[in-house]
C-alpha positions in Angstrom: 63.2 -37.5 6.2 59.5 -37.1 7.0 58.1 -39.3 9.7 54.9 -41.3 9.0 52.5 -42.3 11.6 50.1 -45.2 11.3 47.8 -43.7 13.8 46.6 -40.1 14.2 44.9 -38.8 17.3 41.5 -37.1 17.0 42.6 -34.0 18.9 43.2 -31.7 15.9 39.5 -32.2 15.0 38.4 -31.4 18.5 40.5 -28.2 18.5 38.8 -27.2 15.2 35.3 -27.5 16.7 36.3 -26.0 20.1 35.6 -22.3 19.2 32.1 -23.2 17.9 31.4 -25.4 20.9 32.5 -22.7 23.3 30.3 -20.1 21.6 27.3 -22.4 21.8 28.0 -23.1 25.5 28.3 -19.4 26.3 25.3 -18.1 24.2 22.9 -21.0 24.5 23.7 -23.5 27.2 24.7 -21.1 30.0 21.6 -18.8 29.7 19.3 -21.8 29.5 20.8 -23.5 32.6 21.0 -20.2 34.5 17.3 -19.4 33.7 16.3 -22.8 35.1 18.4 -22.2 38.1 16.9 -18.8 39.0 13.4 -20.1 38.4 13.7 -21.9 41.8 14.5 -18.6 43.7 12.8 -15.5 44.8 15.6 -13.2 43.7 16.5 -9.7 42.5 19.7 -11.1 40.9 21.8 -9.0 43.3 21.6 -9.8 47.0 18.3 -11.6 47.4 18.3 -15.4 46.8 15.5 -17.2 48.6 15.0 -20.7 47.5 11.3 -21.5 46.7 11.7 -24.7 44.7 8.8 -25.4 42.3 6.6 -22.8 43.8 6.6 -20.5 40.8 5.8 -23.4 38.4 2.8 -24.4 40.5 1.7 -20.7 40.7 2.0 -20.4 36.9 0.0 -23.6 35.9 -2.7 -22.9 38.5 -3.1 -19.1 37.7 -6.2 -18.5 35.5 -4.5 -15.3 34.1 -1.5 -17.3 33.0 -3.6 -20.0 31.4 -5.7 -17.3 29.6 -2.5 -15.7 28.2 -1.2 -19.1 27.2 -4.4 -19.7 25.3 -4.1 -16.3 23.7 -0.5 -17.2 22.7 -1.7 -20.4 21.0 -4.4 -18.4 19.2 -1.9 -15.8 18.0 0.6 -18.5 16.9 -2.1 -20.5 15.1 -3.5 -17.4 13.2 0.0 -16.2 12.1 1.2 -19.7 11.1 -2.0 -20.5 9.2 -1.7 -17.2 7.4 2.0 -17.7 6.6 1.4 -21.2 5.4 -1.5 -20.3 3.1 0.0 -17.1 1.6 3.5 -18.5 1.5 2.4 -21.7 -0.2 0.3 -20.0 -2.8 3.0 -17.5 -3.7 5.6 -20.3 -3.8 3.5 -22.2 -6.3 2.9 -19.1 -8.4 6.6 -18.2 -8.4 7.5 -21.7 -9.5 5.4 -21.2 -12.7 6.9 -19.9 -15.9 5.6 -16.3 -15.7 7.0 -13.0 -16.8 9.1 -11.0 -14.4 9.4 -14.0 -12.1 12.8 -12.9 -10.7 11.5 -9.4 -10.1 8.5 -10.8 -8.2 10.8 -13.0 -6.1 13.0 -10.1 -5.1 10.0 -7.9 -4.2 8.0 -10.5 -2.3 11.0 -11.5 -0.1 11.6 -7.9 1.1 9.4 -8.1 4.2 11.6 -10.9 5.6 14.7 -8.7 5.1 13.3 -5.7 7.1 14.1 -5.7 10.8 11.2 -6.4 13.0 11.4 -2.9 14.5 11.0 -1.4 11.1 8.0 -3.7 10.3 6.3 -2.8 13.6 6.7 1.0 13.1 5.6 0.8 9.5 2.4 -1.0 10.4 1.8 1.2 13.4 1.9 4.2 11.0 -0.5 2.4 8.6 -2.9 1.6 11.4 -3.1 5.1 12.7 -6.7 6.2 12.9 -5.9 9.8 12.0 -3.5 9.6 9.1 -3.0 5.8 8.5 -3.0 4.4 5.0 -5.3 1.5 5.8 -8.2 3.6 7.1 -7.7 6.0 4.2 -8.1 3.2 1.7 -11.1 1.8 3.5 -12.8 5.1 3.6 -11.9 6.0 0.0 -13.6 2.7 -1.1 -16.6 3.6 1.1 -16.2 0.3 3.1 -16.2 2.2 6.4 -17.5 5.6 7.4 -15.4 6.2 10.5 -11.7 5.5 11.1 -11.1 2.1 12.8 -8.8 2.3 15.9 -7.0 -0.9 14.9 -4.6 -1.1 17.8 -6.7 0.7 20.4 -9.8 -1.5 20.1 -9.7 -4.9 21.9 -11.8 -6.4 19.1 -9.4 -5.4 16.4 -6.0 -5.3 18.1 -5.2 -9.0 17.8 -6.1 -9.0 14.1 -4.0 -6.0 13.5 -1.0 -7.6 15.1 -1.6 -10.9 13.3 -1.8 -9.2 9.9 1.5 -7.4 10.5 3.2 -10.6 11.6 1.9 -12.5 8.6 3.3 -9.8 6.3 6.7 -10.2 8.0 6.6 -14.0 8.1 5.2 -15.3 4.8 8.4 -14.8 2.7 10.2 -17.6 4.7 7.4 -20.1 3.9 7.4 -18.9 0.3 11.1 -19.5 -0.1 11.0 -23.0 1.6 8.0 -24.1 -0.5 9.6 -22.8 -3.7 12.8 -24.7 -2.9 10.7 -27.8 -2.2 8.9 -27.5 -5.5 12.1 -27.1 -7.4 13.5 -30.2 -5.8 10.8 -32.4 -7.3 11.9 -34.0 -10.5 10.1 -32.8 -13.7 10.4 -36.4 -15.0 7.7 -37.4 -12.6 5.3 -34.9 -14.0 6.1 -35.8 -17.6 5.5 -39.5 -16.9 2.2 -38.8 -15.1 1.0 -36.7 -18.0 1.9 -39.4 -20.5 -0.2 -41.8 -18.4 -3.2 -39.4 -18.6 -3.0 -37.7 -15.2 -4.8 -34.4 -14.8 -3.7 -31.4 -12.8 -5.4 -32.5 -9.6 -3.9 -36.0 -9.8 -0.5 -34.5 -10.4 -0.8 -32.3 -7.3 -2.3 -35.0 -5.2 0.2 -37.8 -6.1 3.4 -35.9 -6.9 3.5 -32.3 -5.6 1.9 -32.9 -2.2 4.0 -36.0 -1.2 7.1 -34.2 -2.5 6.3 -31.1 -0.4 5.3 -33.0 2.7 8.7 -33.1 4.4 9.2 -29.3 3.7 5.7 -28.5 4.9 6.2 -30.4 8.2 9.5 -28.7 8.9 8.1 -25.3 8.0 5.0 -25.8 10.1 7.0 -26.8 13.2 9.6 -24.1 12.9 7.0 -21.4 12.2 4.9 -22.5 15.3 7.9 -22.5 17.6 9.1 -19.1 16.2 5.8 -17.3 16.5 4.8 -18.9 19.8 7.6 -17.1 21.6 7.5 -14.0 19.5 7.9 -10.6 21.3 9.2 -7.7 19.2 6.3 -6.8 16.8 3.6 -7.4 19.4 5.4 -5.3 22.0 6.1 -2.4 19.6 2.5 -2.4 18.2 0.4 -2.8 21.4 2.7 -3.6 24.4 0.1 -6.3 25.2 -2.9 -4.0 25.2 -5.5 -2.8 25.0 -6.9 -4.5 28.1 -4.5 -7.4 27.6 -6.1 -8.2 24.3 -2.7 -9.0 22.8 -0.8 -9.9 26.0 0.9 -13.1 24.7 3.1 -15.1 27.0 6.3 -13.4 25.9 4.9 -10.0 26.9 3.8 -11.4 30.2 7.3 -12.7 30.9 8.8 -9.3 30.1 6.4 -7.4 32.4 7.0 -9.9 35.2 10.7 -9.6 35.0 11.4 -5.9 34.1 8.3 -4.1 35.5 7.5 -6.2 38.6 11.2 -7.4 39.0 10.0 -10.9 39.8 12.9 -12.6 38.0 12.3 -16.0 39.5 8.6 -16.1 38.4 9.5 -14.8 34.9 12.2 -17.5 34.6 9.8 -20.2 35.6 7.3 -19.0 33.0 10.1 -18.9 30.4 11.0 -22.5 31.2 7.4 -23.6 30.7 7.5 -21.9 27.3 10.7 -23.7 26.6 9.1 -27.1 27.5 6.2 -26.4 25.2 8.5 -25.5 22.3 10.6 -28.6 23.1 7.4 -30.7 22.9 6.6 -29.2 19.5 10.2 -30.0 18.4 9.7 -33.6 19.7 6.6 -33.9 17.5 8.6 -32.7 14.6 11.2 -35.5 15.2 8.5 -38.0 15.5 7.0 -37.0 12.2 10.4 -37.4 10.5 10.9 -40.8 12.2 7.5 -42.0 10.9 8.2 -40.6 7.5 11.6 -42.5 7.3 9.9 -45.7 8.3 
């Protein structure tokens, strides 16, 4: 005869989530806590552990070079996020229309997001090459320039070259999110507004934009956090050069840690970047709270 229990303990549920919890602790919580720990030490991670407290934090926030690179990082993130938002939103709106070969365009336009960042960086490095690069060939063929432009070797062009490559990599994510947001808006709202005599601008202002606002806010914050701490494409294209023209904060952290072997100072800088990203995330939650109210 099967026994019946009026009360069941919650332990089976805890055991089900235990593997995921353990994975998160090992891959997220432990590196984060350990990074904060070593930021208070002058260490080589082997046999040198000299406690310095908040010294590296004070050095970072009072170092003009660090503040310059932090400003450069904000500039880089702003340009990439702005480009992604504009291009991704426009393409999302176009792909939401009833046009021919819409599925084909969706498949082609999402390809840059599917490529690994290493592939994207090498592809654009080839196209930027001043001797045999595709971009200079097109510009010279159209008689827009006479001489080849050293995109990644000129301090005036290097940042723009990196930004364009990152926008090409990043716009598909915005496009997909905007497209999903547009498709979640009920068509009945548009039909009712058209019956009431609303024009296209009124439809966009009063239906499309409010319906997209939650998606736009989430996309904007996630994009900002992602590109603020980006490393791979910038490193492979310019390694922070020329003359530190593209030396964003992630490049600086890498050089401090693995070229100068100042792991404590690098960890302190990384913690500062984490705090900045956390503040951005906090603003994101504040926006949602205000929206819910």
